C-alpha positions as CSV (number, residue, x, y, z in Angstrom):
1,X,77.3,-25.7,-6.1
2,X,74.5,-26.8,-8.7
3,X,71.8,-25.3,-7.0
4,X,74.2,-21.9,-6.7
5,X,75.0,-21.8,-10.7
6,X,71.1,-22.4,-11.3
7,X,69.9,-19.4,-8.9
8,X,72.6,-17.3,-10.5
9,X,71.5,-18.2,-13.9
10,X,68.1,-17.1,-12.9
11,X,68.8,-13.7,-11.5
12,X,71.2,-13.0,-14.4
13,X,68.1,-14.0,-16.8
14,X,65.9,-12.2,-14.9
15,X,67.7,-8.8,-15.1
16,X,67.8,-9.8,-18.7
17,X,64.3,-9.8,-18.9
18,X,63.2,-6.8,-17.3
19,X,65.7,-4.6,-19.1
20,X,65.5,-2.9,-22.3
21,X,67.6,-4.6,-24.6
22,X,71.1,-3.5,-24.0
23,X,70.2,-1.3,-20.8
24,X,71.3,-3.0,-17.2
25,X,70.5,-1.5,-14.1
26,X,72.8,1.0,-13.1
27,X,74.6,-0.7,-9.7
28,X,76.2,2.3,-8.0
29,X,72.4,4.3,-7.9
30,X,69.9,1.6,-8.7
31,X,69.1,3.2,-11.6
32,X,67.9,6.6,-10.1
33,X,70.6,8.8,-11.3
34,X,71.6,9.5,-7.6
35,X,73.8,8.6,-5.0
36,X,73.6,9.4,-1.4
37,X,76.0,11.3,0.4
38,X,79.4,9.9,2.0
39,X,78.8,9.8,5.5
40,X,75.5,11.4,5.5
41,X,74.0,10.0,8.5
42,X,77.0,11.7,10.4
43,X,76.9,14.7,8.1
44,X,73.1,15.8,8.8
45,X,72.8,14.3,12.1
46,X,69.8,16.6,14.1
47,X,69.3,18.7,10.6
48,X,66.0,17.1,9.8
49,X,63.8,19.4,11.7
50,X,64.8,22.3,9.4
51,X,64.8,23.5,5.8
52,X,67.8,25.2,5.5
53,X,71.1,25.3,7.9
54,X,74.4,27.5,7.5
55,X,76.1,24.9,9.7
56,X,75.2,22.7,6.3
57,X,74.4,25.4,3.7
58,X,77.8,27.3,4.2
59,X,79.8,23.8,4.3
60,X,81.0,22.8,0.9
61,X,82.3,19.5,3.0
62,X,79.2,18.8,3.9
63,X,77.8,19.2,-0.1
64,X,76.1,22.4,1.2
65,X,73.0,20.4,2.9
66,X,72.2,18.1,-0.2
67,X,71.4,14.6,0.5
68,X,72.6,13.0,-2.7
69,X,74.8,13.3,-5.7
70,X,74.7,12.7,-9.2
71,X,75.6,9.3,-9.9
72,X,79.3,9.5,-11.8
73,X,78.7,6.2,-13.4
74,X,75.3,6.3,-14.2
75,X,74.4,3.9,-17.3
76,X,71.3,6.1,-18.2
77,X,72.3,9.8,-19.7
78,X,68.6,11.3,-19.0
79,X,68.5,10.2,-15.2
80,X,72.4,11.4,-14.8
81,X,71.1,15.0,-16.4
82,X,67.8,15.1,-14.3
83,X,69.6,14.8,-11.4
84,X,72.6,16.8,-11.7
85,X,69.8,19.6,-12.9
86,X,68.3,18.7,-9.4
87,X,71.6,18.6,-7.9
88,X,72.9,22.2,-9.0
89,X,69.7,23.8,-8.4
90,X,69.5,22.6,-4.8
91,X,72.8,23.9,-4.7
92,X,71.9,27.1,-6.0
93,X,69.0,27.6,-3.4
94,X,71.1,26.7,-0.6
95,X,74.4,29.5,-1.7
96,X,71.5,32.0,-1.7
97,X,70.0,31.2,1.5
98,X,73.1,31.4,3.0
99,X,74.2,34.3,1.3
100,X,71.6,36.2,2.6
101,X,72.8,35.7,6.2
102,X,76.4,36.8,5.4
103,X,75.7,40.8,6.6
104,X,74.9,39.3,10.2
105,X,77.7,37.0,10.3
106,X,80.4,39.3,9.3
107,X,79.1,42.0,11.3
108,X,79.1,39.7,14.3
109,X,82.6,37.8,13.6
110,X,83.4,35.5,16.3
111,X,87.1,34.7,17.5
112,X,86.7,31.3,17.9
113,X,88.6,29.5,15.9
114,X,86.5,28.3,12.7
115,X,85.5,24.6,12.2
116,X,84.4,22.4,9.6
117,X,84.9,24.8,7.0
118,X,81.9,27.1,8.4
119,X,83.4,30.6,9.4
120,X,82.7,31.4,12.7
121,X,79.7,33.8,13.9
122,X,78.2,35.0,16.8
123,X,74.8,33.6,15.5
124,X,73.6,30.6,14.0
125,X,70.9,30.4,11.2
126,X,68.3,27.9,10.1
127,X,65.1,28.2,8.4
128,X,61.5,26.1,9.3
129,X,58.4,25.7,8.7
130,X,57.4,29.1,10.3
131,X,60.5,31.2,10.8
132,X,63.9,32.4,9.9
133,X,65.7,31.9,12.8
134,X,68.8,34.0,13.7
135,X,70.2,32.4,17.0
136,X,72.6,34.7,19.1
137,X,73.0,32.5,22.6
138,X,76.1,30.8,23.7
139,X,76.6,27.5,25.5
140,X,73.4,26.4,27.2
141,X,72.5,23.6,29.6
142,X,69.7,21.5,28.4
143,X,68.3,18.3,30.2
144,X,71.4,18.4,32.5
145,X,74.3,18.7,29.6
146,X,75.8,21.2,28.1
147,X,74.6,22.1,24.4
148,X,76.6,24.4,21.8
149,X,74.6,27.3,20.3
150,X,74.2,25.3,17.1
151,X,72.6,22.4,18.9
152,X,70.4,24.4,21.3
153,X,68.7,26.0,18.5
154,X,67.7,22.7,16.5
155,X,66.1,21.7,19.8
156,X,64.1,25.3,20.0
157,X,63.1,24.5,16.4
158,X,60.7,21.7,17.9
159,X,59.4,23.8,20.3
160,X,58.5,27.0,18.6
161,X,56.9,24.8,15.9
162,X,54.7,23.0,18.7
163,X,53.9,26.6,19.7
164,X,53.1,27.8,16.3
165,X,50.7,24.0,15.7
166,X,49.3,24.7,19.4
167,X,48.1,27.8,18.5
168,X,47.3,27.3,14.9
169,X,44.8,24.9,16.5
170,X,43.1,27.5,18.5
171,X,43.4,30.5,16.4
172,X,43.9,29.4,13.2
173,X,46.7,30.6,10.5
174,X,48.1,33.3,12.2
175,X,51.2,34.1,9.8
176,X,51.0,33.8,6.0
177,X,54.7,34.5,5.9
178,X,57.7,33.0,7.6
179,X,58.7,35.5,10.9
180,X,62.0,36.4,11.1
181,X,63.0,35.8,14.8
182,X,66.3,36.7,16.3
183,X,67.5,35.9,20.1
184,X,70.1,38.1,21.1
185,X,71.8,38.1,24.5
186,X,71.5,41.8,25.6
187,X,70.0,45.4,24.2
188,X,73.3,46.5,22.9
189,X,73.6,43.1,20.6
190,X,69.4,43.7,19.6
191,X,70.9,47.4,18.8
192,X,74.0,46.4,16.3
193,X,71.7,43.5,14.8
194,X,69.0,45.9,14.1
195,X,71.5,48.1,12.5
196,X,72.5,45.7,10.4
197,X,69.2,44.7,9.1
198,X,68.7,48.4,8.5
199,X,72.0,48.5,6.5
200,X,72.3,45.5,4.5
201,X,68.5,43.9,4.8
202,X,66.4,46.5,4.6
203,X,63.6,44.5,3.2
204,X,63.5,42.2,6.3
205,X,61.1,43.0,9.2
206,X,63.3,41.7,12.3
207,X,61.5,40.4,15.3
208,X,64.2,40.7,17.8
209,X,63.9,38.9,21.4
210,X,66.3,39.8,24.4
211,X,67.6,37.0,26.6
212,X,69.2,38.3,29.5
213,X,70.4,35.2,31.2
214,X,70.9,37.1,34.8
215,X,67.0,37.4,34.6
216,X,65.6,34.4,32.8
217,X,67.9,32.0,34.4
218,X,67.8,28.7,32.8
219,X,66.6,26.8,30.0
220,X,62.6,26.7,31.4
221,X,62.8,30.6,31.6
222,X,64.1,31.3,28.0
223,X,61.5,28.9,26.9
224,X,58.9,30.9,28.8
225,X,59.9,34.0,27.6
226,X,60.2,32.8,23.8
227,X,56.5,31.4,24.2
228,X,55.2,35.3,25.8
229,X,57.1,36.8,23.1
230,X,56.0,35.0,20.3
231,X,52.2,34.4,21.4
232,X,52.1,38.2,21.5
233,X,53.6,38.7,18.1
234,X,51.8,36.4,16.6
235,X,48.3,37.4,17.9
236,X,49.1,40.8,16.9
237,X,49.9,40.0,13.2
238,X,45.7,39.6,13.1
239,X,45.5,42.7,13.7
240,X,44.5,42.3,17.3
241,X,42.1,45.1,18.4
242,X,43.4,47.4,21.4
243,X,40.7,46.4,23.6
244,X,41.6,42.5,23.4
245,X,45.1,42.6,24.8
246,X,44.2,40.6,27.3
247,X,43.6,37.6,25.3
248,X,47.4,37.8,24.1
249,X,48.4,38.2,27.8
250,X,45.8,35.0,28.9
251,X,46.9,33.4,26.1
252,X,50.5,33.4,26.9
253,X,50.1,32.3,30.8
254,X,47.9,29.3,28.6
255,X,50.7,28.3,26.3
256,X,53.5,28.5,29.0
257,X,51.6,26.0,31.4
258,X,51.0,23.6,28.1
259,X,54.5,23.8,26.8
260,X,57.5,24.6,29.2
261,X,58.2,21.9,31.5
262,X,58.5,23.8,34.8
263,X,56.9,26.7,34.0
264,X,57.7,29.8,36.7
265,X,54.8,32.7,35.2
266,X,55.1,36.1,36.5
267,X,52.0,37.8,36.3
268,X,51.7,41.9,36.7
269,X,53.9,44.9,36.4
270,X,57.1,44.5,38.1
271,X,56.5,46.7,40.9
272,X,54.1,43.7,42.3
273,X,55.2,41.2,40.4
274,X,53.7,37.2,41.3
275,X,54.9,34.1,40.4
276,X,53.0,31.0,39.7
277,X,54.5,27.4,39.0
278,X,51.3,25.8,37.3
279,X,47.5,26.5,35.6
280,X,46.5,24.8,39.1
281,X,48.1,27.3,41.2
282,X,46.8,29.9,38.4
283,X,43.1,28.3,38.9
284,X,43.5,28.6,42.9
285,X,44.1,31.8,43.2
286,X,41.7,33.0,40.7
287,X,39.1,31.1,42.8
288,X,40.0,32.3,45.9
289,X,39.9,35.9,44.6
290,X,36.2,35.1,43.5
291,X,35.6,33.8,46.8
292,X,36.6,36.7,49.0
293,X,34.8,39.0,46.6
294,X,36.8,39.9,44.2
295,X,35.9,40.5,40.7
296,X,37.2,42.0,37.5
297,X,35.5,44.8,36.0
298,X,35.9,43.7,32.2
299,X,35.8,47.0,30.6
300,X,38.4,48.6,32.7
301,X,40.6,45.2,32.1
302,X,40.0,45.5,28.4
303,X,41.2,49.0,28.2
304,X,44.3,48.3,30.0
305,X,47.6,48.0,27.8
306,X,49.7,44.3,29.2
307,X,52.2,46.5,30.7
308,X,49.6,48.2,33.0
309,X,47.9,45.0,34.1
310,X,48.5,44.2,37.9
311,X,48.8,40.6,38.9
312,X,45.0,40.0,39.3
313,X,44.8,41.2,35.9
314,X,47.1,38.7,34.5
315,X,45.6,36.2,36.5
316,X,41.9,37.0,35.4
317,X,42.8,37.4,31.5
318,X,44.4,33.6,31.6
319,X,40.9,32.5,33.2
320,X,38.9,34.0,30.6
321,X,41.0,32.5,27.6
322,X,40.6,29.1,29.7
323,X,37.0,29.5,29.3
324,X,37.0,30.2,26.1
325,X,38.9,27.7,24.8
326,X,37.4,25.2,26.7
327,X,33.9,26.2,24.7
328,X,35.2,24.6,21.9
329,X,35.0,28.1,19.6
330,X,36.3,27.3,15.6
331,X,39.7,29.1,15.0
332,X,37.7,31.7,12.3
333,X,35.1,32.7,15.3
334,X,38.4,33.4,17.5
335,X,39.9,35.4,14.6
336,X,36.7,37.5,13.6
337,X,36.3,38.1,17.2
338,X,40.4,39.1,17.8
339,X,40.2,41.3,14.7
340,X,36.4,42.6,14.7
341,X,36.5,46.7,14.8
342,X,33.5,46.6,16.7
343,X,34.3,47.3,21.1
344,X,35.1,44.1,22.7
345,X,31.5,44.0,24.2
346,X,29.8,43.8,20.8
347,X,32.4,41.5,19.4
348,X,32.1,39.1,22.0
349,X,28.1,39.1,21.1
350,X,28.8,39.1,17.6
351,X,31.1,36.0,17.6
352,X,30.7,34.1,20.7
353,X,27.3,34.4,21.1
354,X,27.3,36.0,24.9
355,X,26.6,39.7,26.2
356,X,29.4,40.8,28.9
357,X,26.9,39.7,31.4
358,X,26.0,36.7,29.8
359,X,30.3,35.8,29.6
360,X,31.1,37.0,33.1
361,X,28.3,35.2,35.1
362,X,29.2,31.9,32.8
363,X,32.3,32.4,33.8
364,X,32.4,33.0,37.4
365,X,30.6,29.4,37.3
366,X,33.2,27.6,35.5
367,X,36.4,29.5,37.8
368,X,34.3,28.4,40.6
369,X,34.8,24.8,40.4
370,X,37.3,23.0,42.8
371,X,40.5,22.5,41.2
372,X,40.5,18.3,41.6
373,X,44.6,18.1,41.4
374,X,44.6,20.7,44.2
375,X,41.9,18.7,46.5
376,X,43.4,15.3,46.1
377,X,46.6,16.6,46.8
């Protein structure tokens, strides 16, 4: 008892010594002027990978996404005033961000009942480091579990940001501003959404991706679709020259293979589509083509639009990109090559130091190497 009394006395004296005269620490906020919102771990579960999310920004019960409130009992007026100023500014930003999504939500009202104080819409919205997302899928099966639209969007945030980071490690910064990305479930929905943007949000340049569940069945197919669409969109943002479209096609296959758990990539135009399930199978087929005397015409392939690519064209484009990536060229070299207004042959020599004939000769040696994974299987 004596020891306990001595300890408490020491604690009180220590607090008195460290506090300014007449100022004891504020217990509720720890002298910060800020207290955590109630049930924060529950309210904001899964929200840490975004900057804004309509599920909380539009919900007053969730304090519009704010993770703190001003301390109502703070003993330090200056701290309390600063916390109040930060809180009010945070609320203002959340409300303004949410207001800009309202024209879409009003145009696409859901018949489902409202939940958690947020009006139901056929879309979920969020903002991340690289994207303003408007997500229009319904429930979706991921990892064997049914996930609602909001949950699917948050899981795809990580995937989309991983794609951006992977692309920037190769090509450097591709977009200076966030990309407005919209995922819809069919052409009619895409047409209606574009109309809303034209009439109510004319300052926004929307990029709309159409996902048709019957055509792209399953989570991996959706992931694959978004990878290919975004690779093309992001590379086009650096003013990709017309005779370098093969880079977009090849890079799309590269990132689909590296990021999608079970890729099943289609190559070539619809009339002769071929499916391949791994980079190893791509490499095997390219090697077999070369061994049988089939070799790409660099000038002819560079002159084609992606919609004109045959299955072999796509495979060769992928292999060229793999060869250039493994050469370890710096991102600034890639960007200079992609947007150089010179013909592709001149740009290749200017930025990668190889004539077309030297490039093809070195590439053939690279592509003709045995695939160790296939040989060992």
